[in-house]
N, C-alpha and C positions, 0 to 999 in steps of 0.2 A: 401410794397410800395417801388418804386425805389427812393432812396435818391441821390441827386446830388448836386454839388457845383462848385464854380469857380476853385477850386484847386483839382488837381488829387489825393491828399492824403486824401481828406475828404471822409467820408463814404457815401454809396449810400442812396438816399431818394426817395419818391414816384414819380412816373412818372406823375406828376401833369400837368394839363393844357396842355397836349398834346392832348386835347379832339378832336379837329376838324381839324385845318389847321396849317401848319408851319408858323412861324413868318415872317412878311414882312421885307424888308431890313432896314426899319427905326427903327426896334426893336432891342435893344442890343442883341448881340449873345454870347452864352456860348460855348467856345471851350475848348476841353481837349486834351492834347497831349497823344496819345496812349501809354499805358504802354509797355515797350519793352519785358516784360516777357509774355504778353498775346498773344497767338497764333492767327494767322489768321484763320478764319473758312470759309469753302466753303458754298456758299448760297445753300439753298435747291432746289432740282429740281422742275420745274414747275409742278403743279398739277391741275387737272380739278377743277374749282371753284364750291363750293356748291351753291353759289349765282347763277351761270350760270345754274346749275341743277334745282334750284328752278324756274328760269325764264322759262326753257324748260318745266317743269311740268305745270306751269300756262298756257303756250301756248297749251299743250296737253289737259288740262282741257277745254280750250276754244273750241278746235276742237271737243271734245266730245259733248259739249253743242250745238254747231252749227249743228253737224251731227244728233244728236238724239232728238233735241228739248227740252231737259231737262238737268239738272245738274247731270252728272255721275262722278263727281269729285272723284278721288281716295282718296283725303284727307277727304272726308265726312264720310268715313267708320272708325269710332273710335273703335267700339266694337271689330272688328277683329284684332285690334292692328296694322293695316296696314298703313304704310306711303309709299310714293313713294320710288323708289329704293335707293336714296341717304341716306335715313334715316333707313336703315335696322337695326332691333334690337331696334327701338324706338317705344314707344306707345304715341300717342298724349294725351291720358287721364292721363298719368303719367308725363307729362312735368311739370317742376317747374313753379309756378306762379311768383316767384321773384328770379332773379339771381343777386348776388352781385359779384363785381370783384375788387381785389386789383391788379392793373396793375404794374408789377415789371419787370425791366430788360432792360429798354431803354438805359441806359448809357453803360451797359455791351455789349449790342448788337452793339452799335457804336464802342466801343473799339475793339471788336473782328474783326471788318472789317476795322480798322485803319481809321475810319471816325470821323468827329467832333461830339460832343455831340448832336448838333442840329439835325443831321441826325437820331439819335435814337428817338428823340421826334417826328419827322415827320413820321417815320415808325410806331411808336406807335399810332399816330393819325389815320393812315390808318387801323390799327388793330381794333380800336374802331369803326370806320365807318363800317367795315365788321361785327362786332358783333351786332351793331344796326340793320343793314340790315337783318341779319339772325334771330334775335329776332322778328323783324316785320314779316318776312315770316312765322315763326313757331308760331306766335301769343302768344309769351310769354309776359304777361302783363307788368311786371316791370323789369327794368335793372338799378342797382345802380353801380356807379363807384366811387371809393375813389380817389379824385383828389388832395386834399391838406389838410394836417393834421394841427391841432392847434399846434403841436410840430414844424412844419416847420417855424413858425414865428421867431424862434431863429436862423435861417440861416442868412448869410450875407445880408445886405440891397440890394446890387446890384443884387443878385440872386433873391430875392423876387420881385424886380421891373421887372426883366426879365420875371418871371413867370406870374405876373399880366398882363403885356403887351401882352404876348403870349395868355393868356386865353381870355382876352377881345377881341382881334382881331379875334380869332378863333370863338367865340360865335357870333360876329357880322356877320361874313361871312357865318355862317351856319344857321342862324335864318330863312332866307327865304326858305331854303330847307325844314326845319322841318315843317314850316307852310303850304307851298303850296304842297309839294310832299310827304313827309314822314308821315305826320299826327302824329307826335311825340309830346307828352306833356313833357315839361322840368320843373323839380322842383329842387330847391336847398335847401340843408340842411346844417346847421352849423352856426357859429357865423359870419354872413356876415357883421356885424357892423364894423369889423376890416378891411374890404376890402376898396380900394380906392373909393371915392364918385362916380366917373364915372362908376365903375364896379357895385356898388350897384344899381345904376339907371338902368343899362343895365339888370341886373338880374331881377329886378322888371318888366321891360318891356317884357322880354322873358317869364316869368311865366304868365303874363297877356295875351300875344299874343298867347300862346300855350295851355291855360287852357282848351279849348274845344276839343283839339285833343285827339283821343281815341285809336289809333293803338298800341302805346307803351308809357309807362311813363318812361322817362329817368331821374333818380334821380342822381344829381351831389352833392357829399359830398365835400364841400369846407370850409376850416377853421373849420374842423369837427374832433372830436375824440369820441370814445365810452364813455370815462370818462366825457368829456364835456357834452354829451347828458344826461347822468344820473344826473349830477349835476344841469343842467338847469331845468330838470324835477322836481327835489327835491325842487329847489327854488320856482318854480311856486306853488307847493303844499304847501310849508311853508307859502307863502303869503296868500293862501286861509285859512289856519289854523289861521293865525294871524288875518285875517279879520272876522273870525267866520263863514266862509262859510263851513268849514270842521272841524270835530273833529279828533284828532290824531288816534282814533280807526277806522276812516273811510278809512284810507290809506291802499290800497291793491295793489296787483300786477297789476290788471286791471287799477287802477287809475294811477299808474306810467306809464303804457303803453300808456295811453291816452295823457300823457304830453311829450312823446318822440317825436323827430322831424320826425320820420318815420310815424307819424299820417297823413302825407300829402298824403299817398297812401292807396289804398284799401287792399293791401297785405304788411303790415309793416315788416313782418319777412321773411328774405330770406330762401327759401327752399335749395338753393345751393350757397355756396361761393367758388369762384375760385381765387386762387392766383398763379401767374406765377413765373418763374425763379428758382423754386426749394426751395424757402424759406418756412420754416414750422412754421409760426407764423401769427397772425392776426393783429399785429401792432396797437393796440388801436383803432380798427375799431368798428363794431357793438357789443359791449360787452354784452348788454342786449339782443339784437335781435337775436344773434347767439346761443341761449341756445340749440336749437334742429336742427340747420342747418347742412346739410351735407357738409363736407369740401372736396374740390378737389384741390390738389397741383400739378401743372404742371411743368415739367422740362423745358418747352419752355420759352424763354425770351418773354416778352410781344409783341414785334414787330413780333415775329414768331408765335404767338398764333392766328391762323386763324379759318376758318370754320370747318376744319376736327378736330382740337384740341377741339373746342367747342362741336362738336357732341360726341367726346370721353368722355368729362366731363358729358354730358347729359346721355350717356349710363351707365357710372359709377353710376350716381345718381339713375337711374331707377333700377339698379341691387341691391340696398341696401334696407333693410327692416327698415322702420322708425317706431320705437316702442314707442318713447316718454316716456321712462322709464317703459313701460308696459312689460308684459311677452311676449316672442316671440310666434308667432303662429306656428313656425316650431318645 
């Protein structure tokens, strides 16, 4: 996760709360003077958008249906392994059911361009929007993003206030889109009792308002850590033992799994974890849930992680043999 602070000498933190929209002018701004030793980078050349390709394919499918009177969608052919041209090398039947992302690199992205830190968060917000759109198009059921760690509460108070304001404003502005247009269900996991009261109320309203949406479940991990999740599950089980509902010998892996906060989704275990910016660690994320998850570490900073990079991660995922500790078939 991208760690950030008010001071340029502080270490980098998760790219939290850059989920949807940049902060408005009334929200305090975090600015960082660019480091003199950090070189400027040239922006990548424009590329054809995968989202645009997806739209074109949808239009092509509509034309087929109108001309032939039935659905001749290229995407309906799963057994052949065929996808439209932009997904060459991908098989729909092997797509992950749950993708988790540690968004890292917003601060560095801004520094490389001699931009204020806020610009990195705004760019990161656009990357998340793109990822949500592509997951919807590819019908990937669950996307989880690591937004704010329990460890981040130790950061300076003014920084935390900035993040909370940015997050709350972004969720408010995006809610209508998710309900009316995107058909996205939003779920939150983590110790939300530590969040400001207004944000807790907003989260409850968002979950209630989107609970019947079915195109994609976006799980936002806020005030969350893998260690926290295991501890809270153990506490729940301990209370059941204390009350005589369970015996100690009844405790099993499946029982613990039922008490983890990812029980909010039909697919609680990510098939694929993506971390951007070249960092090779999971930073106290899904410690239990990642037992057999395929890991993909991208060199791209989060704001540069777009549609093509996501398809690259999916191709890498499909190229691996998932044995779950069993003997290889090869």
